[in-house]
VEXDREN-2710 file (C-alpha; in Angstrom, 1 decimal):
% VEXDREN-2710
k/r/px/py/pz
1/MET/-12.3/-11.5/20.1
2/HIS/-12.1/-8.7/22.6
3/ASP/-14.1/-5.7/21.2
4/TYR/-13.1/-2.1/21.8
5/PRO/-15.5/0.9/21.8
6/LEU/-14.7/3.6/19.3
7/GLU/-13.1/5.9/21.8
8/GLU/-10.6/3.2/22.8
9/ARG/-9.4/2.5/19.2
10/THR/-6.0/4.0/19.4
11/ILE/-2.8/2.0/19.0
12/GLY/-1.8/3.0/22.6
13/ARG/-5.0/1.8/24.2
14/VAL/-5.2/-1.5/22.3
15/LEU/-1.6/-2.5/22.9
16/ALA/-1.9/-1.6/26.6
17/GLU/-5.0/-3.8/26.9
18/LYS/-3.3/-6.7/25.0
19/ALA/-0.2/-6.5/27.3
20/ALA/-2.5/-6.7/30.3
21/ARG/-4.8/-9.5/29.1
22/VAL/-2.7/-11.7/26.8
23/PRO/0.9/-10.7/27.6
24/ASP/2.4/-14.0/26.7
25/ASN/0.7/-14.5/23.4
26/VAL/3.1/-14.2/20.5
27/PHE/2.4/-11.2/18.4
28/LEU/5.4/-11.2/15.9
29/ILE/7.4/-14.0/14.4
30/TRP/10.5/-12.6/12.7
31/GLU/13.5/-14.7/11.5
32/GLY/12.9/-17.3/14.1
33/GLU/12.4/-14.8/16.9
34/ARG/9.0/-14.7/18.7
35/ILE/8.0/-11.4/20.2
36/THR/5.1/-11.4/22.7
37/TYR/2.4/-8.8/23.2
38/ALA/4.1/-7.7/26.4
39/ARG/7.3/-7.2/24.6
40/ILE/5.8/-5.2/21.7
41/GLU/4.2/-3.0/24.2
42/ALA/7.5/-2.4/25.9
43/MET/9.3/-1.8/22.6
44/THR/6.8/0.8/21.4
45/ASN/7.0/2.6/24.8
46/ARG/10.8/2.8/24.5
47/TYR/10.6/4.2/21.0
48/ALA/7.8/6.6/22.0
49/ASN/10.0/7.9/24.8
50/GLY/13.0/8.0/22.6
51/PHE/11.2/10.2/20.0
52/ALA/9.8/12.4/22.8
53/ALA/13.3/13.0/24.1
54/ARG/14.3/14.2/20.6
55/GLY/11.6/16.8/20.7
56/VAL/8.8/14.9/18.8
57/ARG/5.3/16.1/19.9
58/HIS/1.7/15.4/19.2
59/GLY/0.9/16.3/15.6
60/ASP/4.4/16.2/14.3
61/HIS/4.9/14.5/11.0
62/ILE/7.7/11.9/10.8
63/ALA/8.6/10.1/7.5
64/VAL/9.6/6.5/7.9
65/MET/11.5/4.6/5.2
66/LEU/12.3/1.2/6.7
67/PRO/12.1/-2.4/5.5
68/ASN/9.9/-5.0/7.0
69/CYS/11.4/-5.6/10.5
70/PRO/10.3/-5.4/14.1
71/GLU/11.5/-1.8/14.3
72/PHE/8.9/-0.8/11.8
73/TYR/6.2/-1.6/14.4
74/ALA/8.3/-0.1/17.2
75/VAL/8.8/3.2/15.4
76/THR/5.3/3.5/13.8
77/TRP/3.3/2.5/16.9
78/GLY/5.7/4.3/19.3
79/LEU/5.0/7.5/17.4
80/GLY/1.3/6.7/17.4
81/LYS/1.4/6.6/21.2
82/LEU/2.6/10.2/21.2
83/GLY/0.0/11.3/18.7
84/ALA/2.6/12.0/16.1
85/VAL/1.7/11.3/12.5
86/VAL/3.7/8.7/10.5
87/VAL/4.3/9.1/6.8
88/PRO/5.2/5.6/5.6
89/ILE/7.4/6.0/2.5
90/ASN/7.2/3.5/-0.3
91/THR/10.8/2.2/-0.4
92/ALA/10.8/2.2/-4.2
93/ALA/10.6/6.1/-4.1
94/LYS/13.6/8.1/-5.3
95/GLY/14.4/11.4/-6.9
96/GLU/11.6/13.9/-7.3
97/MET/9.0/11.3/-6.0
98/LEU/10.9/10.9/-2.8
99/ARG/11.3/14.6/-2.3
100/TYR/7.6/15.2/-3.0
101/PHE/6.4/12.6/-0.4
102/ILE/8.5/14.1/2.4
103/ASP/8.0/17.8/1.5
104/GLN/4.3/17.6/0.7
105/SER/3.5/15.8/3.9
106/ASP/5.3/18.4/6.0
107/ALA/7.5/15.8/7.6
108/THR/10.0/17.4/9.9
109/ARG/12.0/14.3/10.7
110/VAL/12.9/11.3/8.6
111/VAL/13.9/7.7/9.7
112/VAL/15.8/6.0/6.9
113/ASP/17.4/2.6/6.5
114/ASP/20.9/2.2/4.9
115/LYS/19.3/0.6/1.8
116/TRP/17.8/3.9/0.8
117/VAL/20.1/6.5/2.4
118/GLU/21.8/7.4/-0.8
119/ARG/18.4/8.2/-2.4
120/LEU/17.6/10.4/0.5
121/ALA/21.0/12.1/0.5
122/ALA/20.4/13.0/-3.2
123/VAL/17.4/15.2/-2.3
124/CYS/18.0/16.2/1.3
125/ASP/19.3/19.7/0.2
126/ARG/15.8/20.3/-1.1
127/LEU/13.9/19.4/2.1
128/PRO/14.0/22.7/4.1
129/GLN/11.3/21.5/6.6
130/VAL/13.4/18.6/7.8
131/VAL/15.2/19.3/11.1
132/ALA/16.6/15.8/11.8
133/TYR/17.4/12.5/10.1
134/PHE/17.7/9.2/11.9
135/TYR/19.9/6.8/10.1
136/ARG/19.7/3.0/10.5
137/GLY/22.8/1.3/9.2
138/PRO/26.5/0.5/9.5
139/LYS/28.0/3.7/8.1
140/GLU/29.6/6.4/10.2
141/LEU/27.2/9.3/10.4
142/ALA/29.7/11.6/8.8
143/SER/29.8/9.3/5.7
144/CYS/26.1/8.5/5.3
145/GLY/25.5/11.6/3.0
146/LEU/22.7/13.3/4.9
147/GLN/24.7/16.3/6.1
148/ALA/24.1/18.2/2.9
149/GLY/20.6/19.1/4.1
150/GLY/21.9/21.0/7.1
151/ALA/19.7/19.2/9.5
152/GLU/20.7/17.1/12.5
153/VAL/21.9/13.6/11.7
154/ALA/21.7/11.0/14.4
155/GLY/22.0/7.2/14.6
156/PHE/18.9/5.1/14.8
157/GLY/19.9/3.8/18.2
158/VAL/19.2/7.1/19.9
159/LEU/15.5/6.5/19.3
160/GLU/15.3/3.4/21.6
161/SER/15.0/4.8/25.1
162/LYS/15.6/2.7/28.2
163/ASP/12.4/4.1/29.6
164/GLU/9.5/1.6/29.2
165/SER/6.9/3.8/30.9
166/ARG/3.7/4.2/28.9
167/PRO/2.9/7.6/27.5
168/PRO/-0.5/9.0/28.7
169/LEU/-3.3/7.1/27.0
170/ASP/-5.6/10.1/27.1
171/ALA/-3.2/12.2/25.1
172/VAL/-4.3/10.6/21.8
173/ALA/-7.9/10.3/20.5
174/PHE/-9.4/7.8/18.1
175/ASP/-9.9/10.4/15.5
176/ASP/-6.4/11.9/15.6
177/THR/-4.5/11.4/12.4
178/GLN/-2.1/8.4/12.7
179/LEU/-0.9/8.0/9.2
180/VAL/-0.5/9.9/6.0
181/MET/-0.3/7.2/3.3
182/TYR/0.3/8.3/-0.3
183/THR/-1.9/6.8/-2.9
184/SER/-1.4/7.1/-6.6
185/GLY/-2.7/10.3/-8.3
186/THR/-5.0/10.1/-11.2
187/THR/-5.3/13.5/-12.8
188/GLY/-2.7/15.1/-10.4
189/PRO/0.0/14.3/-8.0
190/SER/-0.1/11.5/-5.4
191/LYS/-2.5/12.2/-2.6
192/GLY/-1.7/11.8/1.1
193/VAL/-4.6/9.9/2.7
194/MET/-5.1/11.1/6.3
195/CYS/-5.9/8.0/8.3
196/PRO/-7.2/8.3/11.9
197/HIS/-6.2/5.7/14.5
198/SER/-9.7/4.1/14.3
199/GLN/-9.4/3.4/10.6
200/GLY/-6.9/0.5/10.9
201/HIS/-8.8/-0.9/13.8
202/ALA/-12.1/-0.8/11.8
203/VAL/-10.3/-3.0/9.2
204/GLY/-8.8/-5.4/11.8
205/ARG/-12.1/-5.8/13.5
206/ALA/-14.1/-6.4/10.3
207/VAL/-11.8/-9.1/8.8
208/THR/-11.4/-10.9/12.2
209/LEU/-15.1/-11.2/12.4
210/ASP/-15.8/-11.9/8.8
211/PHE/-13.0/-14.4/8.2
212/GLY/-13.1/-16.0/11.6
213/TYR/-9.5/-15.3/12.7
214/ARG/-8.6/-16.9/16.1
215/PRO/-6.0/-16.5/18.8
216/ASP/-4.2/-19.6/17.6
217/ASP/-3.9/-18.2/14.0
218/VAL/-0.6/-17.1/12.5
219/LEU/-1.1/-14.5/9.8
220/TYR/1.7/-14.5/7.3
221/THR/2.6/-11.4/5.3
222/CYS/5.5/-10.8/2.9
223/LEU/3.9/-7.6/1.7
224/PRO/5.6/-4.3/2.7
225/LEU/4.4/-2.7/6.0
226/PHE/4.3/0.7/4.4
227/HIS/1.2/-0.6/2.5
228/ALA/-2.3/-0.8/4.0
229/ASN/-2.6/-4.5/3.3
230/ALA/0.3/-5.7/5.4
231/MET/-0.4/-3.2/8.2
232/TRP/-4.2/-3.2/8.4
233/PHE/-5.4/-6.5/6.8
234/SER/-2.6/-8.6/8.5
235/SER/-1.1/-6.8/11.5
236/TYR/-4.3/-5.1/12.8
237/ALA/-6.2/-8.3/12.1
238/ALA/-3.8/-10.2/14.2
239/LEU/-4.1/-7.6/17.0
240/TRP/-7.9/-7.9/17.0
241/ALA/-7.7/-11.7/17.0
242/ASP/-5.1/-11.9/19.8
243/ALA/-3.1/-13.8/17.1
244/ALA/0.4/-13.6/15.6
245/ILE/2.0/-12.1/12.6
246/ALA/4.7/-14.0/10.7
247/LEU/6.6/-11.3/8.9
248/ALA/8.9/-11.9/5.9
249/PRO/11.2/-9.4/4.3
250/ARG/9.5/-9.6/0.9
251/PHE/7.7/-11.9/-1.4
252/SER/9.9/-14.7/-2.9
253/ALA/8.3/-17.5/-4.9
254/THR/11.3/-19.8/-4.2
255/ARG/11.1/-19.2/-0.4
256/PHE/7.3/-18.9/-0.1
257/TRP/6.4/-22.4/1.0
258/ASP/9.5/-22.7/3.3
259/ASP/8.4/-19.5/5.0
260/ILE/4.8/-20.8/5.4
261/ARG/6.0/-24.1/6.9
262/ARG/8.7/-22.6/9.1
263/SER/6.3/-20.0/10.6
264/GLY/3.4/-22.3/11.1
265/ALA/1.2/-19.8/9.1
266/THR/-2.5/-20.5/9.0
267/GLN/-3.4/-17.6/6.8
268/PHE/-1.8/-15.3/4.1
269/ASN/-2.8/-12.5/1.8
270/ALA/-2.0/-12.5/-1.9
271/LEU/-2.3/-9.4/-4.1
272/GLY/-2.6/-9.3/-7.8
273/ALA/0.1/-11.3/-9.6
274/MET/1.1/-13.1/-6.4
275/THR/-1.7/-15.6/-6.7
276/ASN/-0.8/-16.3/-10.3
277/ILE/2.9/-16.8/-9.4
278/ILE/2.1/-19.2/-6.6
279/TRP/-0.3/-21.1/-8.8
280/LYS/2.4/-21.5/-11.5
281/LEU/5.0/-22.9/-9.1
282/PRO/5.9/-26.6/-9.8
283/PRO/3.6/-29.0/-7.9
284/GLY/5.1/-30.9/-5.0
285/PRO/4.5/-32.2/-1.5
286/HIS/5.1/-28.7/0.0
287/GLU/1.6/-27.7/-1.2
288/ARG/0.0/-29.7/1.6
289/ASP/2.8/-29.8/4.1
290/HIS/1.5/-26.7/6.0
291/ALA/-1.0/-25.5/8.5
292/LEU/-2.7/-23.1/6.2
293/ARG/-6.5/-22.8/6.3
294/LEU/-7.2/-19.4/4.7
295/CYS/-5.9/-17.2/1.9
296/MET/-7.2/-13.7/1.1
297/ALA/-6.7/-13.3/-2.6
298/VAL/-7.4/-9.9/-4.2
299/PRO/-9.1/-10.5/-6.5
300/VAL/-10.4/-14.0/-6.1
301/PRO/-9.3/-15.8/-9.4
302/LYS/-12.7/-17.2/-10.5
303/GLU/-11.1/-19.3/-13.2
304/ILE/-9.0/-21.3/-10.8
305/TYR/-11.0/-20.8/-7.6
306/ARG/-11.8/-24.5/-7.1
307/GLU/-8.4/-25.7/-8.3
308/LEU/-6.6/-23.4/-5.9
309/GLN/-8.6/-24.6/-2.9
310/ALA/-8.2/-28.3/-3.9
311/ARG/-4.5/-28.0/-4.7
312/TYR/-3.4/-26.2/-1.6
313/GLY/-6.1/-27.2/0.9
314/VAL/-7.1/-23.6/1.8
315/GLU/-10.3/-21.6/1.7
316/LEU/-10.2/-18.4/-0.4
317/THR/-11.5/-15.1/0.8
318/SER/-11.4/-11.6/-0.7
319/VAL/-12.2/-7.9/-0.1
320/PHE/-12.8/-4.7/-1.9
321/ALA/-10.9/-1.9/-0.1
322/MET/-8.7/1.2/-0.6
323/SER/-6.4/3.2/1.5
324/GLU/-9.1/5.8/1.8
325/ASN/-11.6/3.4/3.4
326/PHE/-11.9/-0.1/4.9
327/SER/-13.0/-3.6/4.0
328/VAL/-16.0/-2.3/2.0
329/THR/-17.1/-5.8/1.0
330/CYS/-15.9/-9.3/2.1
331/PHE/-16.1/-12.6/0.4
332/THR/-16.0/-15.2/3.2
333/PRO/-15.7/-19.0/3.5
334/ALA/-19.5/-19.0/4.2
335/ASP/-20.4/-17.4/0.9
336/PRO/-21.8/-19.5/-1.9
337/GLU/-19.2/-21.0/-4.3
338/GLU/-21.0/-19.6/-7.3
339/LYS/-20.1/-16.1/-6.0
340/ALA/-16.4/-16.8/-6.5
341/GLY/-14.8/-14.0/-8.5
342/SER/-16.7/-11.4/-6.6
343/ALA/-15.3/-9.2/-3.8
344/GLY/-18.2/-10.3/-1.6
345/ARG/-20.9/-8.0/-0.2
346/PRO/-21.1/-5.3/2.5
347/ARG/-21.4/-6.6/6.1
348/GLY/-23.1/-3.7/7.7
349/ALA/-20.2/-1.3/7.5
350/CYS/-21.5/0.6/4.5
351/GLU/-23.9/1.0/1.6
352/LEU/-23.0/0.7/-2.1
353/ARG/-24.2/2.3/-5.2
354/ILE/-23.2/1.7/-8.8
355/VAL/-23.6/5.0/-10.8
356/ASP/-23.2/6.2/-14.3
357/ASP/-21.2/9.3/-15.4
358/ASP/-24.1/11.5/-14.4
359/GLY/-24.4/10.1/-10.9
360/GLY/-27.5/8.1/-11.6
361/ASP/-28.0/4.7/-10.1
362/LEU/-27.6/1.7/-12.3
363/PRO/-29.5/-1.6/-12.0
364/ALA/-27.9/-5.0/-11.0
365/GLY/-25.6/-6.3/-13.6
366/GLU/-24.7/-2.9/-15.2
367/VAL/-21.1/-1.6/-14.9
368/GLY/-20.5/1.9/-13.4
369/GLU/-18.5/3.7/-10.7
370/ILE/-18.5/2.2/-7.2
371/TRP/-19.7/4.7/-4.6
372/VAL/-19.5/3.9/-0.9
373/LEU/-21.4/5.4/2.1
374/PRO/-19.7/4.5/5.4
375/ARG/-22.0/3.6/8.2
376/LEU/-19.5/3.0/11.0
377/PRO/-17.8/6.2/12.5
378/GLY/-14.0/6.3/12.3
379/SER/-13.7/3.8/9.5
380/MET/-12.9/6.3/6.7
381/MET/-10.0/8.7/5.9
382/LYS/-10.2/12.3/7.2
383/GLY/-9.4/13.6/3.7
384/TYR/-6.3/14.2/1.5
385/TYR/-3.5/16.1/3.2
386/ARG/-3.3/19.7/2.1
387/MET/-5.7/18.9/-0.8
388/PRO/-9.1/20.3/0.1
389/GLU/-10.3/20.4/-3.4
390/GLU/-9.4/16.8/-4.0
391/THR/-11.1/15.9/-0.8
392/ALA/-14.3/17.7/-1.7
393/ARG/-14.3/16.1/-5.2
394/ALA/-14.1/12.6/-3.7
395/PHE/-17.4/12.9/-1.8
396/VAL/-21.0/13.5/-3.0
397/ASP/-23.5/14.0/-0.1
398/GLY/-21.4/11.7/2.1
399/TRP/-20.9/9.1/-0.7
400/PHE/-17.2/8.3/-1.5
401/ARG/-16.4/8.1/-5.2
402/THR/-13.9/5.3/-5.5
403/GLY/-12.9/5.9/-9.1
404/ASP/-13.2/2.1/-9.6
405/ARG/-15.9/0.5/-11.8
406/GLY/-17.8/-2.6/-11.1
407/TYR/-21.3/-4.0/-10.8
408/LEU/-23.6/-5.6/-8.2
409/ASP/-25.5/-8.8/-8.9
410/ALA/-29.1/-9.4/-7.8
411/ASP/-27.9/-10.6/-4.4
412/GLY/-25.7/-7.6/-3.7
413/TYR/-22.3/-9.1/-4.4
414/LEU/-19.8/-6.7/-5.9
415/TYR/-17.7/-7.6/-9.0
416/PHE/-14.8/-5.3/-9.7
417/VAL/-14.3/-4.6/-13.4
418/ASP/-11.6/-1.9/-13.9
419/ARG/-10.3/1.5/-12.8
420/LYS/-12.2/4.5/-14.0
421/LYS/-9.4/6.7/-12.7
422/GLU/-6.2/6.9/-14.8
423/ALA/-4.0/4.6/-12.7
424/ILE/-2.0/1.6/-14.0
425/ARG/-1.9/-1.5/-11.8
426/ARG/1.5/-3.1/-12.0
427/ARG/2.8/-5.9/-9.7
428/GLY/0.5/-4.9/-6.8
429/GLU/1.4/-1.2/-7.1
430/ASN/-0.8/1.6/-8.4
431/VAL/1.1/3.7/-10.9
432/SER/0.0/7.2/-11.7
433/ALA/0.0/7.8/-15.5
434/TYR/0.1/11.5/-14.7
435/GLU/3.3/11.2/-12.6
436/VAL/5.0/9.1/-15.2
437/GLU/4.2/11.7/-17.8
438/LEU/5.2/14.6/-15.6
439/ILE/8.6/13.1/-14.8
440/LEU/9.4/12.0/-18.4
441/SER/8.3/15.4/-19.7
442/ARG/11.3/16.9/-17.9
443/HIS/13.7/15.3/-20.2
444/PRO/15.1/18.0/-22.4
445/ALA/14.4/16.1/-25.6
446/VAL/10.8/15.3/-24.8
447/LEU/8.0/17.5/-26.1
448/GLU/5.0/15.4/-25.0
449/VAL/4.4/12.0/-23.4
450/ALA/1.4/9.9/-22.7
451/ALA/1.4/6.8/-20.4
452/ILE/-1.1/4.0/-20.7
453/PRO/-1.6/0.4/-19.4
454/VAL/-0.8/-2.6/-21.5
455/ALA/-2.1/-6.0/-20.4
456/SER/0.7/-8.0/-18.7
457/GLU/1.4/-11.7/-18.8
458/MET/1.1/-11.5/-15.0
459/THR/-2.6/-10.7/-15.1
460/GLU/-2.2/-7.0/-14.3
461/ASP/-0.7/-4.1/-16.4
462/ASP/2.6/-3.0/-17.8
463/VAL/3.5/0.6/-18.3
464/MET/3.8/2.0/-21.9
465/VAL/4.6/5.5/-23.0
466/TYR/4.1/7.3/-26.3
467/VAL/6.8/10.0/-26.6
468/VAL/6.9/13.0/-28.9
469/LYS/10.4/14.4/-29.3
470/ARG/11.2/18.0/-29.5
471/PRO/12.0/19.1/-33.1
472/GLY/15.6/18.5/-34.0
473/GLU/16.3/16.3/-30.9
474/THR/17.4/12.7/-30.8
475/LEU/16.4/10.2/-28.2
476/THR/16.5/6.4/-28.0
477/HIS/14.2/3.9/-26.3
478/GLU/17.0/3.0/-23.9
479/GLU/17.6/6.6/-22.9
480/VAL/13.9/7.0/-22.1
481/VAL/14.1/4.0/-19.8
482/HIS/17.3/5.1/-18.1
483/PHE/16.0/8.6/-17.5
484/ALA/12.8/7.1/-16.0
485/ALA/14.8/4.7/-13.8
486/ALA/16.8/7.6/-12.4
487/HIS/13.8/9.7/-11.5
488/MET/10.9/7.4/-10.5
489/SER/10.2/4.2/-8.6
490/TYR/11.3/1.0/-10.4
491/PHE/7.7/-0.3/-10.8
492/MET/6.8/2.9/-12.6
493/VAL/9.5/2.6/-15.3
494/PRO/7.9/2.0/-18.7
495/ARG/8.3/-1.4/-20.3
496/PHE/7.1/-0.3/-23.7
497/VAL/8.3/2.9/-25.5
498/GLU/7.0/4.2/-28.8
499/PHE/8.0/7.4/-30.5
500/VAL/5.3/9.2/-32.4
501/ASP/5.0/12.5/-34.3
502/SER/2.0/13.6/-32.4
503/LEU/-0.6/12.5/-29.8
504/PRO/-4.3/12.1/-30.6
505/LYS/-6.4/14.8/-29.0
506/THR/-9.9/16.2/-29.0
507/ALA/-10.7/19.7/-30.1
508/THR/-10.3/20.8/-26.5
509/GLU/-6.7/19.4/-26.5
510/LYS/-7.7/16.4/-24.3
511/LEU/-5.7/13.3/-24.9
512/GLU/-7.6/10.5/-26.6
513/LYS/-5.8/7.7/-24.7
514/TYR/-8.3/5.1/-25.9
515/LYS/-6.8/5.5/-29.4
516/LEU/-3.3/4.8/-28.0
517/LYS/-4.6/1.7/-26.2
518/GLN/-6.2/0.4/-29.4
519/ASP/-2.9/1.0/-31.2
520/ALA/-0.9/-0.8/-28.5
521/ASP/-3.2/-3.7/-28.4
522/ALA/-3.1/-4.1/-32.2
523/ARG/0.7/-3.8/-32.5
524/ARG/1.7/-5.5/-29.3
525/ASP/4.4/-7.7/-30.9
526/GLU/5.9/-4.8/-32.8
527/LEU/6.4/-2.5/-29.8
528/TRP/9.8/-1.8/-28.4
529/ASP/10.0/-3.9/-25.2
530/ARG/12.8/-3.2/-22.7
531/GLU/12.5/-6.8/-21.4
532/ARG/12.9/-8.2/-24.9
533/ALA/15.7/-5.7/-25.5
534/GLY/17.5/-6.8/-22.4
535/VAL/17.5/-3.4/-20.7
536/GLN/17.7/-3.9/-16.9
537/VAL/16.1/-1.7/-14.3
538/GLY/17.4/-1.9/-10.7
539/ARG/15.4/-1.4/-7.6
END
């Protein structure tokens, strides 16, 4: 692995070095096409120059709503070479959520694929800061719907310049903000995590060293590139290892093993329910007809750890990480088997504390909030965009308060337990209970609403809401679901809906959600369930 000093950890400098040293190494495998490091360098230069020709400058914020594709790298890293800030938009966003992401981030330009242009068109008249839209798709510009916002509308093709000259490397510093990635809010709106250039490289360097990635590795990802996992823990890891990324459009259980074999993948990452889904696939010869040697599963499923390794012939690894930080801990192939189920231990990048509600340290084996003290410069977020109070609240004397709970064993291995913060984990996505409540409360028939997690058959959570109707109003379970589906991302839409006369509260009017959780658990089979009722929610 070629190491880079901190001051060289920008996407422009790293790609330039790769193109000079390993130009013919394959970086990206996409639908049978193999794109080398030299070519990805040229592509990103062309897009950097194309954006510059459209007036984009250092520090400008550009929202990007694209599917997994080579152009995602070309746009994101091309903008990074200019020192512009990319705001990757979760492609499930729509309605008020979509408007919020673009407006709160101060994005002045938006790149959007045809798959989501109608959603953007529905809110573009409420995005006064946007001066230009770049549309990727087959429609005529006049019919793509974006003109309502009054901004310039151009085709995606104008962004790819013929000029392959490299933008000045010294125009971008390692601590310049490269991304604003939105993470689920807990007691407030989603927060935009300001990620410097060096943060993704800190992740790529760490997992390459800890997991032993090599130049002949092919790291497969079917996770979305707008998430930190696919971008940092796969793409940046491949960069640091001089290796290749095999990119798939999305996760498909039926295509998974075909993709693995076809790409020659030697490693893949599985989040949440993915591991369980793969485990439950019918057995067959495909399970060993592959080149895989490693799988990073988050979390490592302790109950089937040995069986997974024996069945598929791979070694399991894991991490504890967040968009705000880095690979805080790593569970590696060299760690003892009896530590399976842990997220591993720190590898010199940080210190950990487990603290109680008063900030006091807890002994080994006791559950508390996980606090992280980074030891490597440039590995942490710069703060939450335009949220100084939230940023200040997240740190105590340099220690980052993760909002997650866990415990350390006597050997310093971290075991994740649950989320102290009020987020619901569904199908690999963090869902803000606050935002579900905020959006549903806008329904004219709703007086109050409370969202809670209900244990899912897929090992994570499903979303449930308790709804108090306004006096004299009528509302059905189906209407709640349809209203939610029209105004929030599909993975946020409640599965369970319960109407109640009032919500349990303390004397200070604070919701006692633990009582709602107890009620839901006790009456699980009696709850109205949209899946059982056959109510469909589209993406």
